[in-house]
N, C-alpha and C positions, 0 to 999 in steps of 0.2 A: 243365426248364430254361426253356423258352419261356414257361410260365405264370408262373414266378418273375420273369422279366424284365418280363413284361407288368404284373404287380402292382407291381413296383418303379417302373415308369414312372408308373403311376397315383398312387402314393404321392408321388413327386417332384412331380408336377403339382399335387396338392392342397396339399402343403407350400408350394410357391411361391405358390399363390393366397392361402393364409392369411398368408404372411409379408408380402405387400403389395408389397415392392420386387421387381419382376419380374426373372427371369433373362433373359439375352439371349445370343445367339450373336454372336461377333465380327463376322460379316458379310463380312469380307475375309480373305484369307490373310495371315499375318504376313510382313513384309519384313525380311530380315536385312541389317545394315549393318556392314561392317568399318571399322576405323579409317582415316580419310581419304576414305571414300566421300562423294560429293557428295549433299547434302540440298537439294532444291529446295522452297522455300516458295511456295505458291500464295496468291493473294489472292481473296477472295470479295467480296460486295457491301458497300457502306456502308449501315448500318442505323440506324434511330432509333426509339425508343419515343415520341418526341414527334410525328413526322409519319407513321410507319408506311409511308413511301415509300422503298423501297430504291433505291440508285443504284450504277452501276458504280464500281469502285475508281478507274479512270482517268478518271472524269468530272470530277475535280479534278486539278490538275497535280502529282501525285505522281511520284516517280522511275519511269522506265519501262525495261523491258528493250529490247534491240535490236529484237525482234519480239514482239508480243503474240500469244499463242496461247491460244485458248479451249479449255477442257476439255469433253469430252462430258458432257451432263447428261441425267438421266432425266426422265420426265414430271413426277414430283413436284417435282424441283428447279426446273424451269421455272415451275411453278405457284406455288412458294414465292418466286420471284424470285431464286434463287441463280444467280450468274454467275461461274464459277471460271476464273481466268486465271493465267498465269505471272507471276513478279515478278523484280525484280533482286536479291532477297535469296537468297543461296546460302551454305550452310554446308558444312563438312567434318566428318564424323562424329568426335566426340570430339576435335576440334581447336579449342580456344577462340580467339576473335578479339576484339581490343579496338579500339574506335573505328575501325571500318571505314567509310570514306566511300562513300556510295551515289551521291549526286549533289549538285549545287549549282544552285539555281534563283533567278532574280530575278523575282518576280511583278510583273505590271503591274496596272493598276487593276481589270481584269476578273477576273483570277485571284485577286487579293487579296479581292475581293468574294465569289468562290465559296468560298474557305476560310472567310471570316467567316460566310457563310450556313450552312455546314455546322456550324460551332461553335455558332452561335445555336440551331440545331435539334438539338444534342447528338448528332451522328452518331458512330457507332463503326466502326472499321476491323476487318474480319474476315479472318483469314488461316488457312491450313491447312498442316500439315506431317504427312506420312505418314497422312493421313486424320483427323488430330486437329485440332479447332478451337483457335485461339489464345485463351487466357483470361488474365485479370488476377486474380491471387489477392488476396482481401480477407479479412483476419483479423477475426473478430467476437469480441466479449466478451473483449477482451484482459485485463481485470482479473480475470476469473474463471478458475478452474482448468481448466474444461472448454471453453476457447476452441477454436474451430474455424475452418477456412478455407473460405470460399465462393468460387466462381469466377464471374467476370463475363465475358460474351461480348465479346471484342474490346476494343480500347482507344479512347478518345475522340480525335477528330481534334485537339482542343485544348480550351481553356477560356478564360473571360473573368475578368479581375481589375479591381478598381477601387482606385486609390490616392488618398489624401487630397489634395485640391486639384485633382483632375482633373475635367473636365466630362463625360467619357464613358469607358466601359469600354475596356480594352486587350485585344486578342485575342492569345492565346499559342498557338502550335502545338507539338504534340508531335513534335519532329523528331529525337529520339534514343531508340532502343529498346534496352532491355537484355533480350535473349532468354535463356530458360533451357530447354534441351532435356534432359528426363529420360529416362534409358535403363536398361534392365535387361539385365544380362550374366550369362550362365551361366559359372561359372569353368572349365568343361570345354571351352568353345568360344571362338573368337576374336571372333565376331560379337556384336552387341548389337541390341536392339530398342527402338524409341522408345515410351515410355509416358507422356510428358507434354510439353506445349508451352505455356510461360508467357512473359509479357512484363511489364516495368515501363517505362512511357513517361515521358519527361522532355522538358521544354522548356528548351533551352539555346542561348544566342547564341554560336556558335562563333567563336573568334578565331584569327588566324594572322598570321604576319609576311610582309611584302612583298606582291607581286601574286599573284593566284590562278593556279595551274597544276595540272596533273595530279599533280605530285609534292609539292604543298603539304602541310606537316605542321601540324596544328592544335595550338594551345597550350592549349585548353580540355580536350582529351583526347588523350593521346599514348600509343600502345602501347609506344613505345621507352622513354618515361620512366615507364611503368607508371601513368599518370595516368588515372583513370576519371571518368566523369560521376557526380557524387554528389548532384545536385539543389540545390547551393548556388550555382551559377553564375547570372549574369543570364539571364532567360528570353528566348526568341526571339519577338519581336513580329511580327505580320503587318502590314506597311505596303507601300505602293506603292514599287517600286524598292529594297526592303530585302531583301538577299540572305538565303536560307535554305539552310543546309547540313544534309542528312539523313545521319545516321550510325547505327551500331548496334554493340552488343557481343553476343557469344553465348558462353554458358558451358554446360558439360555436367555434369549431376549423375547419379551412379548411384543407382538406386532399387530398393527391394525389391519394388515392384509388378510383377507379371508381366504379360506382354503381353495375355493373355486377360482380365485384370481392370483394364486401364488406363482404362476408362470409369467405373469405380466411383466414383472421386473426383469426376468431373464430375456424376454422376447422384445423388450422395448428397443426400438431403433432410434438412436439419438439423431441420426442424419436423415430423418424422414422427409425433410424439406428438399433434399436432393432428389428423392423419389418423386415427390410432387412436381418438382421442376422438370424432371425428365418426362414425366407423364404428360404434363401440360404442353411441353415443347413438342413432344411426338404427336399429341392430339392436334395441335395447331397445324403442324406440317401435314398430317394425314387429312384433316378437314380441308385445308387449302388445296391439296392435291385432289381430293375427292370432288371438290367443287369444280376445279379446272377440268378434271377428267370427265366428269358428268356433262359439263357444258360443251366441251369439245366433242366428246363422243356422241352425245345426243344430237347436237346440231349437225355434225358432220354425217352421222349415220342417217339421220332423218332426211337430210338433203340428198345423200346418195340413194337411199331407198326410193324417195319421191322421184328423183331423176330417172332411175332405172325403170320404175313402173310407168312413168310418163313416156319414156322411149319405147317401152313395150306396146303402149297403146297407140302411139303416133306412127311408129315405123318398126316393123319386125326385122327389117334388113339393116338397120343402123348398127354399127359395130359396138360391141360391149366394151366398157372400160372399167378400170379399177378392180376391186376385189370380186365383182360379179363374174369377171372372166374365169375365175377358178371354181365355179360351181360344179364343174364336172370332175374336179380333182381334189377338192378340199377335204372330202371324206374318204379319200383313198387310204387303205390301211398302211401304216408306216412300216419302215424296216424294223425288224426285231419287235414286232407287235406283241408277241407272247411276253417278252421281258417287261414291256411297258405295262401290260395288264397286271403282272405280278407286283410291280412297284406301286401302281396305283392302289391295288387292293391292300398292300402292306401299309401304305400311307393312310388309307381310310381306317385301318385297324389301329394304327399309331395315334391318329387324330382322336379317335373315340376314346382311347386310353387316357390321353392328356386331358380332354374335356371332362370326362367322368371324374378323374382324380381331382381336377380343379374344383368341380362342383362339390365333391365330398369335403375338400379342404375348406371351401367357403362356408359350408354348412357346419363346420367344426368337428367333423368325424375323424380327421387325421390329427389327433391330439399329440402335442409335442411330448407328453409324458409316456406315450407309447413308442418307445425306441424301436426303430426298424419298421414302424407302421407304414410310413410312406413307401418304402421299398417293397414291402409285402403287398400293399394295395396296388402298386404299379404292375407288379408281376401278375397278380390275380386278374386285374382289369385287362391286361394284355391278352391273357388266355381267353377271357370271356368275349372280348371284342373280336376274336378270330371269326366269329359268325359274320360280322359285318365285312371283314376283310375278304372272306371267301365269296360273299354275295357281290361285292363291288367288282371283284376280279372277273367272275363269270358273266356278269351283266355287260361289262365292257367287252369281254372276249366274244360274247354272242353277237354284239352289235357289229363286230368286225367280220361276221359271216363265218365263224369258226365253230367247230363242234366237239373237239377233243377236250371237254371240260375237266375230266378227271386229272389229266396230266398237268394242266395249268393250275388246278386247285392244289395239287401236291406241291408244285413249285412255290406257290404262295405260302403254304404252311411250313416249308423247309428252308427256302433260300435265305431270306433276311435273318431269321433266328439262327440259322446255321452259320452265317458269316459272323454274327455277333458272338455266338458261342465259341467259335474257333479262336477269335481274338481274345475273348475273356479267358479261355483255357490257357492260352500262351502266357498272358499276363499273370494268371493265377500260379502258373508253374514258376515264374520268376519270384513271386512272393513266397512260394513254398521253399524255393532255394535259399531265401534269406531267413528261413525259420521264423517267419512272422505269423502272429495269430490272425492276421488279415487274410491268410490263405483259406479259401473255401474248402472244407473237407470233401473227400471223394464221395462220401455218403450224401452230402448236400448236392453235389454235382449230379449224382445219380437221380436224386429226387427231382432236380430241375429237368433232366432228360425225360423222366416219366411224366412230369407235368406237361412237357412239350408234346411228346408223341401220343400220350394216352388221353389228353384233354384238348390241347390246343389244335392239333392236326385234325382230329375228328370234328371239332367245331368248325374248322375251316371248310371241311367237306360238307357239313350240314348247310352252312351258308352258301357254298358253291352250288349245291343241289337246288336250293330254293331259288337262287339267282338264275340258274340256267333253265328252270322250269317257267320263268316269267317270259312273256313275249319279248322279242328282240327290240332294242331301241332303234326305231326307223330313222334313217337320214332324211332331212327335208328335201334333198335333191339327189338325183341319180349320179352315179360315178361312171365316167367314160371308160371304155375298155383300153384305149391308148392313152398313156400319161402325157400330159402337157409338158413341154420343155420349159424349164425355169430360166428366165433371162439372167444375165450377169448382174450381180448385186453390187451396189456401192459398198465401200469398206465399212461404213457405219451400220449397214444392214446385214452384214455377214454374221454367221452363227456365233463364232467365238466372242466377238465384241458385244453383240446383243445379249448373250447369256451372262457375261461378266458384269455388264452394266445393270442387268435386271436384278442381281442379288444385292446391290448396294443399298437400295431403299429399305427392303425388309430387314436387313441387318442393322441399318442405321436407326430403325425404329425401336430396337430392343437392346442395343449394345450397352446402354447405361445400366439397365436392370441386370444385364448379363454380368456386369462387374460384381454386383452384390451376390449373385448366385455363385460365381466362381470363388468369391471370398469366403462364403459360408462353407463351401465344399473343401477347399484346399487350405484355408486358414482356420478351420474348425470354429466358425462363429455361428451364432444363432441366426436363423432366417425363418420367419414365419409371417410373411406379409403377402399372403396369397391374393389379397384384394388387389394390390398393385400388380401382381403377376397376372391376374385374370384380365385386367385392363390392357396390359402389354400384349397378352395373347390375342385379344380382339384386334388391337392395332396391327399386330403381325398378320392376322388373317386378312384384314381389309387391304393392307399394303401389298401383300403377295398377289391377291386377286386383281387389284387395280393395275399394278405394274405389268403383270402378265397379259391382261386384256389389251392394254395400250400397245405394248410391243407386238402382240399378235395381230392387232389391226394394221399397224404399220407394215408388218411382214406380208399380210394378205394384199395390201395396196401395192406392194412391190412385186406382186404376182408370184410370190413364193408360197406354195401350199403345204410345205413340209413343216407344219406347226406342231405336230403331236409331241415329238420328243423335245423340241425347242421350248414349248410352253412348260414342260416339266423341269427342264434344266435352267430356265430363266430364273424362276423364283428359287429353285433348289440350289443355285450357285451361292446363296447366302450361307450355306454350310461351309463353303471354301473360306469365306470371310470370317466365320466363326473360328475355324482352325487357325487362320492367320492371327486373329486376335488372341487366341490362346497362347500362341508363340510369344507375342508381345507381353502378355500377362506373366508368362513364365520368367522372362528376363527382367521385368521391371518390378514385380510384386513378390515373387517367391525367392526363397533362399535355399533351393534344393541343390545339393552338391554331389550326392551319390549318383552314379550312372544308372543303377537299377531304378532309383526313384524317378529320375528323368524319363526313363523308358515307360514307367507306369503312368506318369502324368500325360505324356503325349499319346500313349496307347488309349487311355480312357477318354482323352479329349478327341481323339480320332473317332472313337465309337460315338461320342456325343455329337460330333459334327456330321457323321454319317446319318444318325437319326434325325438331326435337324434338316439335312438335305432331303430325306424321304418325306418328312412332314411338310416342309414348305413347297417342295416340288409337287406333291399331290394337290395342295391347295391351288397352286397356279394352274395345274392341268385341268382340274375340275372347273375352275372359273372359265378357262379358255374353251373347254368342251361345251359348256353352257352357252358361251358367247357366240361361237360359230353357228350353233343351231338356231339361235335367236335371229341373227342377221340373215341367214340364208333361207329361213322360213318366212321372211318378211318381204321377199321380192318375188315377182312373177317370172318364172323361167319355163320355157317350152320344154 
């Protein structure tokens, strides 16, 4: 029975991986609501794809509750800029309400300007009900039979209009919200569970008779007269001393969607055929390359090794040719070998973090309902994988006949995180200068430093100690005392050209999926297809290894034994193409106009490209490190 269960779990895991759209666990326990129970709506940040600078909901004069209460946030939420607070919007479960007045404000010149600035920058209001984000349903392809609904994060603060004969645009605010709460109810029970939270925003200039009071009844929408806002009333303009009345309706719709599947509609990718096309296309290219590489490499290497061994048996005085000539120099320690060890160890740590996070996501542990969960998981996994980083660093370091393992381990624990931290601190200072809620508080920065030096660095030393205690990796051939002179190389075998060419294929294998990842990050769209992403990651690993091995073989055949750094940079150069692609994406897909926002975009993409360089570079180096040992241990050398 246990074996059957184990095999069933493996089959389910493989099916989910192949299917592409990842399975997920709900992440929180379901909450049951009886009719009339209070539903409290929470507000999140104001976000904009135009500025990429989030702000607190109450940074502009929206209606406020009697007391603003902040919700507890995890580390990932703080880093994402999420700031969740209570709101004056309260519903009663399965009790519709029409034209409920929230508040009335009379903006002055300053508050009017704040609203207009947010409308100019296309800010959206984000709310949460029962851990579900507020979405605006948008129907696509209405003329077609297969029309589908897409969901847009939050609703816009307002919009601008221009009328004929006017010199400037008019700013209209969305001051009436029509909420739709979808619920699922089991006929056997009285309670229901919330499975959807949607809104349709309207701009309407509310009218009323007489002077304003707490008992004022609106004429533009009146629950007693069953009059609803239909979008045909005059809109509400934002002007100094021009009153704005905020109202809302709420209706409840029963849904067949069960609570465990309530995120499916949010995470549905309507263009999954593009994902499949890109995956199949990349797989065909990789399989073709793998077949060609395997055939060429195996036949060529088999012939080379057979010839070298045959020459060894027939005549010991016959001159050696090809890559065998380099047996006395191929394992000579490279220039800046300490730095190479640090980068390889860091890459192993980074690879472990990515693979572990991907496995957790495939198994459904990174639930979309757990906001900030992915960021928190990545940070914790990075810290835990420090053991493997330290281990890989000292193992490689010891194979180079070096003994000062404590210094190299400290560099591994400090160098890469230090570079990322400095860049992040500078970008965070810019966000702080803009008074954005996306700025990470200094208390959180201090917590990150403690996590770094009190947990990560000690774990690096633990791994380094274990790695250095292991026997050194022995080279299959001895290294000569006098280095061999490297002959003049043709232009196509020189380092710069070889390195730049080597990064094209790894980047080409992932750039389509990269488009969707960048879209989810910078255009605030849902992305939860870790199955596709896992397949792309495997393709990336295989491509990096194959390309580096092939170019390393050609390099050795050209009697150039300085393969150490070149193998790292060959596949690592795909990070350069990632940054170039991010520049193209910025000018073709984004509408960022503020200078600070542009600096933030390129700063964060530089960090991402640097991480991608470390990841792919390490894959290429490890593949080449294994390859050179295999071929030189297969020939007979005196």
